[in-house]
N, C-alpha and C positions, 0 to 999 in steps of 0.2 A: 655509451648509450645514445648520445646525440648523433654521433657519426653513423651508428648502425641505422637509426631511424632515417637519417638523410639518404643513406645508400638504398634502404628499402623503398623510400618514397620515389627516388629517381628510377630504380629498377621497375617499379609498378608503372611509372609514367612512360617508360620506354617500351613496356610490354602491356599497354593498356587493354588491348583486345583480349589477351589471354586472361588477365585479372578480371575484367568485366564478365567474360563468358563463364569463368569459374564461379563467381558469386551468383550469377543468374541461374546456373545449373544447380548450385547448392540450394538456393532458395526454392527453386521449382521442385527439386527432389524431396526436400523436407515437407513442403506444402502438400505434395502429392501423397507422401507417406501418412500425414495426418488425415487426409481425406479417405484413404484406403483403410487404415487401421484405427482411425478415430483418435480423439484426445481425451481419454478418461480423466475424471476428477474424482478423487475419493479422499476427502480431507481427513487426516488423522487427528481427531479431536481428543484422543486419549492423552492422559498426562500420567506417565508411569510414576508409581509411588504415592499417588493420592488416594484419599478415601473413596472418592467417586469411582476411580478406576477399579478399586477392589470390589465395590458393589457391582459394577458391570461384569467383572470377571465371574463373580459368584452367580450372577443372574443367568449366565449362559449354561449352567450345569444343573440339570435335573428338574427344572421347573416347567418342562413341556416345550413344545414347538413354538417358535415365534418370540420367545423371551430373549431377545437379542436387541441391543440398542440400534435403532434404525431398521429393525426387522418387522415393523408394523406400520400400518397406514390407517388413518381415520377418514371416513367420508361423512361430512357434516350435512345434515338434511335440514331444510328450512321451508316450512309450509306457511306461506304468507296469508293464505285464505282460510285456514282452519286447522283443526287438530290432525296430527299424524295418526290418530286412532280411528279416524273416519274409515269406513269399510273399503272404499276404493283405494285410498292412499295406503292402507295397511296391506292390501293384496299386492299393490305395486311394489312396496318395500320387500315383501316376501319373494316376489319374482326377481327383484334385483339381487337379493341375497343369494338366490339359487344360481344366478348367472355369475356372481362374484366367485362362488365356490369353484367354478370351472376354470378360473384364471390360473395359469401355472404358478407354482410355489405357494399358493394359498393353502394353509393347513387348518385355519380356524376363522370363523366369521361370527361375530356377536351382533345380534340384531338390536335395533334401538329399544325393543320391548323388554329388555332385561332390566334388572334393578340398576338405576343410575344412568340408563341409556336415553331417557327423555327428560327434557327440561320441565319445570313446573308449569309452564304455559302450554305444554304438549305440542308446541309448534317447532321445536328444535330437537333433533335427535342425532345420534352418532352410531354409524356402523363401524365397528372396530374389526380390522382385518389383520391377522397375524400371518407372517410369512416364514418360510424355512428354505434354506438353500438358495436364497435370492442374492445375486451379486449386488452389493451395496452401491456400486458405481452405476447400476441400472435401476436404482430405486425410483427415479423420476419417470422412466419409461414404464415400470410396473404400475406406478400410481396412475398414469394415464390410462392403462388398460383397465384398472379397477374402476376408474371414473366412467369409462365408456360402458362397462358392464352394468352400471346403475341407470342406464337409459330408461327402463320401465318407470322409474320414479319421476323422471323429468317429464314423461308424457302425461302425467296427471297434475302437472303444475307445481311440483316440488323442486326447489333449488338443491342441487348437489354440488358441494365444494370439497375437493380433496385437501387433506391436511396431513402431510407426512409427520410422523412423530420423531424423526431423526433430527439431529442438530441442524440449524440453518446452514452450517458450513458444508453440508452435503448438497446444497442446491447450487448448481453451476451458474456462474455469471457469464453471460454472452455479450460481447461488445460488437461494435461495428459502426454505428452512427457517430459515436463520440470520436472515434479515430478520424472519420471522414471530416467532421467539423473541425477538429484540431488541425488536421493537415491543411484544410482550406484557409483557415485563419493564419497559420504559419506561413503559407505561401504569400498571402497579402503583406505580411510583415517583411518577408524577404524581398518582395518586389520593391517596397519602399526603401529598404536598406541598400540593395544593390542597384536598383534601377534598370536591370536587364532581366528578361525572362529566362534566358539560359542559365545565368548565375543563380537565380532564385530556385530553379528546378534541381540543381545539383544536390543541395542538402536534402531536399524532399525525396529525391530518388534514392539517395544513400540511406536515409532513415527508413524508407519503406523496405528496401532490401534487407537492412539490418533487422527490422522488426519481423519480417517474414522468416528469416533464418532463426531468430530467437524464439518466436512462437512455435516454429516447427520443432525445434529441439525440445522445448518445454512440453509440447503436446505428446511427442513420442516418449518422453521420460515418464509420462503418466502410466505407461505400461510396466514400468520398473519400480517406481516409488509412488507414494501417495502425494499427488500434486494438489495443493489447496485450490478451491474454486476461485479464490482471489488472484491466483497466479497470472491468469491471462490478462485481467484488467490492469493489475499493477505493472506487469511487464510492458503492456501497451503504453501506459502513462509515462513511465520512466524511460523506456526504450525510445519512444517517439521523441520525447523532449531532449534527451541527451544526444540522440542520434543527429537531430537537426542542429543542435548547438555546436557539437564538436566539428561537424562539417562546416558550419558557419565560421568558426574561428580560423580554420585552415584556409577556407576560401577567401576570407577578408585579407589575411596576410599575403596570400598569393597575388591577389589583384593589386595590392599596394606595390609589391615588388615589380609586377609587370608595368605599373604606371611609372616606376623609376627607370624603366628600360632594361631590367634584368631579363635575360633569355628565359624561355619557358621552362626548360628542364632544370636550369640552375635555380630558378625561382621555386620550383617544386621541391628541390633538394633542401633549400634554405627553409622553406615552410615546414617540411617534415622534420627538419633538425630542431627548429625552435618551437613552433606551435604544436608540432606533432609530439614533442616531449611533454609539453604542457597537457595535451590531451591524454597521454598515457598516465601521467601522475594524477590528473583529475579523475579519470575513470578508476584508477586504483583506489582513491579515497572512497568513492562510492561503493565499490566492491567490498572494501574493508569494513565499512560501516554496516553494510547489509550482512556480511558474514558474521559479524559480532552477535547477530541475533541467534546464532547457534548456541549461545550461552544462556538463552532466556529460559530454558527448561520446559518449553512448550513446543512439542513436535510440529504442530501446524505452523507456528511462527518461525521456527528454525528452518523448515523447508521453504516457506514463503520467502525468507531472506535470501538463501542461496539460489533459488530458482529465479527470483527477480534479478539477481546479479548476472544471470546469463544474458539478459537483454543488454546490460551495460557492457559486458565483455564484447558482445557482437557489435555494439555501437563503436567501441574503441577500434576493433579490428577493421571494420569497414572504413572508418575515418583514416586509418593509417595506410590502407591499401587501395580501397576502391576510389576514395576521393582523389589521390594522386593519379590513379589510372584515368579517371574521367578528365582531370585537368590536363593530362598529357594528350589525350585524344582530342580535346577541344582546342587546345592552344589559345590563341588570341580570340577565338570565337566565343570564349567565356563571356565576353562583353557584348555579344550579339543580341539583337532584338531589344534595343534600348528603349526605355520609357522616358518620356519628356519630363524635365523638371525635378526628377528625383534620382538618388543614388549616385551622386558625383563621386568618382574614384579619387581618393587622396593618396598621394605618394608618402613615402616615409618622412619626407621633410615637412609634411602638413599633418600635424597631430590633432587637428580639429580644434578650431578656436574656441568653440563653446565649452567643451570638456576641459581643454587646457586652461581656459579662463577660470573655470570652476576650481581646478586644481590650484591655480595661483591664489584664488580668493581664499580657499581653505588654508593654504600654507601661510597666508598672511594673518590669520586669526585662529590658530588651532585650538586654543583653550575654549574660546566661545563656541566654536563648532562642536567640540567634544562634549561640552556640557549640554548644549541644546539638543544634540543627537541623543544623548543618554536620557534626557527628559522625555523626548518624544517616544523613544522605544519603551521607556518605563511606563508611560501612559498606555501604550498599545499592549504591553504585557500584563498590566495590572489585573484585568479580568480573569487571567488564567488561574488566579487563586481560587476562583469559584467553579473551576472545571468539574463537571458532574460526570463521574465514571460509573458505568454499570452495563449490564447486558443489553444488547440491542435486539429485541425480539421482533417477531413478525408483525406486531402491532404498529410498527413504524415503517412498514413496507409501503410500496406504491399501492394506491387504491385499486389499480387495475390488476393486481396480482391475486391469484386464488388464495395464496397463503394468508394474506391480510384479511380477506373476506372470511375465511374459515376461523381465523383468530377472533374476529369481532363476533361471529355467531357463537363460538364457544364461550366467550366471555359473557355475552348477553344471556345465554341459556344456562350455563353451569358455574358461573363465577369467574373472576380474573385468574385464579390459580389453576383452572382447568387446562390452561395452555402450557403449563410447565409442571406436570405432576412429578412428585419426588418418589423415587424407588428406594424403600427402606429394606435392606437385606440384613437379617440377623444370623450370625453363626451361633448355633446352639451348643451348649456344653454336653447335653445328653440327647439321645435320639428320641423323637416324638413320633406318634403314629398319625396324628391329625391336627387340624387347626383348633380343635377343642381342648388341646393340652393346656394346663394351667399357665405355663410359661408364655405360651402364645397369646392367650387371653390377657395376661398381664401386660404384655408388650402393646397389644392393640388398645387396651384401656389407657395406658400412659400416653400413647400417641394422640388419642382422641382428646385428651385433656391438656395437650401442649398448646401454649399460646400461639396464635397465628395459624392453627390447623383448622381447615373448614370441613374436610371429609376424609375418612379413612376407609379404604376398600377392604373387603374380606381377605384374610390372610391365606397364603398358599404355601404348602410345604413341599420341598423337593423330594425326589424319589429316595434319597438316602435318609431322610428324616432328620438331617443335621443342619438344615437351613430353612429359614422362613422369609417370605417376601410379602411386603405390604405396600400398596400404592397409597400415597398421601397427597392430598390437594390442599394447598395453603390458601389463605385469604388474599394473597397478593399476586399480581401479574409477574411474570418472570423478570421483567426489567426493573421491578421495584426492589431497592436495596433491602427492604424488610423480608423479602423472600429468602435472601441469603442468611438473615438472622434466624429464620425458622430452621434452615439446614443446620446451622451451628447449634441451635437448641436441641435438636434431635440427636445430633452426634454427642452432645454433652450429657444425655440421659444415662442413668445407671439402671439397667434392668438385670436383676440377678439371673445368671445362667445364659445371658445373651450378649454377644459382642456386635454392636450396631455399626452398619455402614450405610451411607446415603448416596445414591446415585441419581441419574436423571440430568436434564439440561441445566436446571438451576444449580444443582450441586456441582456439576462439572465446571460451570462458569465461575462459581464461587472459588473452587480450587484453583482455577486458572488465574483469577485475580490475585489470590494470595501468593501463588508461585511467581507470577510476574513481578509483584511488588518486592519480593525478596531478591529477585535476580536483576532488577533494574539498575541498582548502583554499580555492580560489576560490569554490566553491559556498557553503560555510559563511560565508565573509566577505561575500558578496553578500546572503545571507539575513539575517544579523545586522545589517548596515548598513542595508539597506532597511527592515527591520522597525523598527529604532531610529528611522529617519527618519520613518516613518509615525507612531510614537508621539510623536515630537517635534512633528509637525504637530497631533496630537490634543490634546496637553497643554501644548505650548509650555514644556517643562521638560526640558533636556538630561540632567540627572542622573537623573531618573525614567526616561527613555528608555533610557539605557545600563544602568541597574540592571535594568530589565525584561528586556533581552536577556541579561544575565548570569544572571539567575534561571532563564530558560528553558534555558540551557545546563546549569545545575546539575541540573535535573529530568531532562534527557536521560541523565545519568550513571546515574540509578537505573533507567531503562528498559533500558539496555544491560547493567547488572548483572544484572537479572532474566533477560534473554535468555541471558546466559552461564550462570547457574545452571540454567535449565531445559534449554537445548539443548547448550551446550558442555560443562558438567559432567554433564548428563543427569539431574539430580536430580528433574526433573519431566516428563521426556519422555513417560513412560507416562501421567502424569496428564492431559496435554493430548491424549491419543489417538494418540500416535506409536507405531507397532509396531516392535519390534526386528527384526533380521534373523532369518530362519527357515532351517531345513535343508530338504532335499528332501522329508522326510516331514511337513513342516508344523510342526515343533516349534521353539520359540523358542531362538535361540542365546544370547540375553542375556535374563535374567529380571528384573533389577533396574534398573540404570542403563545407558544407552548414549547417547553423544553424537551430536548431529546438526549438521552444518555449516550455516552461514548464508550465503546467497548474498552475494557481495561488494557488490552494489548495494543490499541491504536496509538497512544502516545509514544510507546517504545518503538513501534514500527516507524512512526512519523519522525521520531528523533533520528533513527538510523538513516532514513532516506534523505531527510533535509540536511543533516550534517554533511553527508556526502555531496549532495547537489550544491550546497553553499560553498563547499571547498573548491568546486569547479571554478567559480568566478574569482575566488581568492588566488588560486594558482595562476590564472591568466593575468590578473592585475599585478601580482608580485613578480611574475616573469618580466613583464614590461618595465616595472619600476627598477628591478635589479639590473636589467640591461642598460637602462638609462643611467643608472648610477655608475656602471662600469665605464660608460662613455665620458661622463662629466666629473664624477667624484663628488658632486654636490647633491646631498640628500634631499634638500627642499626642492631643488629643480627636478630631480629624478622623480619625486612623487607627483609633481605637476605634469611632467612629461608622460609618465606612466598612465596617469588617469586620462590625459588627453588622448593618448594612443589607443586605449582600450575602452574608454567610456561608451563610445557609440556602439561598439561591437557587443560589449557586455549588456548594454541596455537592450539592444535588438535581440540578443540571445535570451535574456530574461523575459522579454515580452513574448517571445515564442513559447517559452516554458509556461508562462502564465495563461496564455490563450489555450494551450493544450490542456492544462489542468482544469481551467474553467469549463472547457467543453465537456469534460467528464462529470461535472456537477449535474448536467442534464440527465445523466444516467439514473434510472429509477432506484437502484440499490442504495440504501442509506449509508452503508459503509463507504461506498465509492464517493458519495457526496462529501463525507467527512474528510477523506483524503484529498479530494479536489480543492476544498476550501483551504485546508491547512497548507497544502503545497503551494497553491497560488499566492496566498498572502505572504508566506515566508519568502518565496522567491522575489516577489515585488519589493518587500522591505529590504531584503538582502542586497538587491542590485541598485537600490536608490540610496537609502539612508546609510546602510552599512558600508558598501563599497564606494559610494560617492562622497560621503562625508566623514563617517567615523574612522574607517581604516586610514584614509589619507591624513586626517588630523593626528591620529596616534603615531603614525610613521614620521610625521614632521616633528612631533614632540620628542620621539625617541632618538632622532638624529642618527649618528653613526652607530649607535647601539643596535639598530636594526640588523646590521650585517656583521656584528661582532661574533666571532667564534673562537673559543679557546684553542690554543695550538695543539694541545693533546687530543681534543675532540676532532679537530681538522685532520689529524693524522689517522684517527680511527675510522672516519667515515669513508666509505667507498666512493669512487669518483663517478657519481650518477647525476651530478648537478645538471639541471635543464636551463639554467639561467646564467651561468658563468661564461657566457660567450655572447658575442654580438654580431656574428658573421651573417646572420639573417637580416641585419639592418644595414642601411647605408646612411652615413659612412660608418664603417666598423671602428671599434675602439682600437687605437694604436697600442703597441706593446708598452710604450711609455705611459699611456693612460692607465693601462691595467696595473702596471707596477706602482703607479701613484695611488690608485684605489686600494691595492693590497696593503701598501704601507699605511695609508690612512685608517683602514679598517682594523689593522692590527695594533 
């Protein structure tokens, strides 16, 4: 493996123009393809085998046009200056309804002047539009057409706000500014790390090409599979971070070898052999962690996992091919355009006095460092016990978004539950002719007397007479856990002659939470075991592999603790740009702290992403420690030397990751903010406390056991090790040293 990577890197360096042209053409072709054909998003929020999915399937058959989840749109009207029953306003609403009926795919329009269409104040009303044959991926475009058709109402001073009834996952997230901010901040870090503009631009250029290819592939895949709306932003966050980091690791090693006087192409070969192998295994752990989400039993989460993994694969491929090509083309000009006072290049003989000193300091007092680190991490992780999970509805969206304004108007006019109506579908044992049948009346009566139910709409019978549909509005907003309790209460009802199913947004999210809770343990087990196995193949050391997996789990606790402080306790919700609820006049109902629920699938997704990203730094640190151990055979010295050699690079890489993730916190979507906070805190803790203190302390305490491997296991493992060589370092370990280390380890 190592020799192959070395040959690949050297070939790319000697044919740099061909490799560069190939990547540029690929990125340009994929980008052009997405511009021509588009990048559709149509999140699959169905969960096969659940009660909500059964209700949605029944709802599609025989209840008339438009009874299809996501196949309807609501236009919320608000007359600030008076009643919607005023003559001029009523005529304007009727004109708007006539125009809305002309929009393609509209099959039914219910005016606000129906039963339940106007609020008690008569100032808020709802035009309900049902669609048929509309492409769900174009629901946003259709909604804009419907909103434009309501212009007659706006001309008389009535506010019109569209609110799609589909799941929020159908709303596409568009990025742009966050990526630009992240790249700009990363460039500043690289300038200080390298001290030359040319060297700083290489990782940026590589990451941009990688991101362009990855997003192009993901965009075109949207024509073949349901690509979640979060795919673009998640791929941008992860792809940009790892793309810059992997190129940074390779470039740092190459510049050190050049400083030692190694020829350019030989330096690239050694860099690809050693650091390139570490990049390959590090990227593999991220992909494995994301792929494990396929076991979550949630189609949207499963697709989000492997789609996001595409950006990581692209980052690895560009790092192993495009980076060597650029290094070969630039030669010694990699150090051109130097900045004063920063970025001094250190050779292999200079491990960095600061980090090496820290390594020696930790090695001298491992027990105290271990206990102190665990106490700090324990304090950071403690708030995670109060992590508040629940649906994240439009009420937590940005105040500038129409979806939030519509949410607030609906809540003010029709109650909190109006934003998440439940669809109760009953399969009847016997055929009925109308909603006046006794069994239907009995069902409706029982629903009206269910605790937590605010309103029950008239029942509707399908054309076969074997199913009944009733819309139910609860007393609670969709993000309130009590709304899920109402769903469970209805499902637990026993109505003679009726088999009940509950669908709608709240029911679907309730089923998703239950499914994910059941699948979380096996997903975690698969991620940990497969990642540990990959590390075992990389280092042929079972103790190191298991310890690395444990360390990653510890860093996750700090991330969840930070999420609890910011969102569950609300201590930093305003700082990350979350707006508290507002009253009808636009004033804040909460001015200091307010809690924000976290979607139930977010912790599992964060676990997969963070476990993989944390393993990146573990791989690079362990590679350096292992190579130092092969040279000296002294475990304590190897830990200090390994930390000294990688500390500065890992810190720079982590800082780049942190600034990229923090840049995405500025994005208005609440889900992106949650990921930004969790990823940034976890990486910061991982690169400082975990890799700088906890890992070195445990490795010193374990001594030679770090690299122990039973003879039978050593014979079974394939020869894929990325660290049992030191030919990319000077001086290389002699054969006598290697034999000495092998004897000591056994």
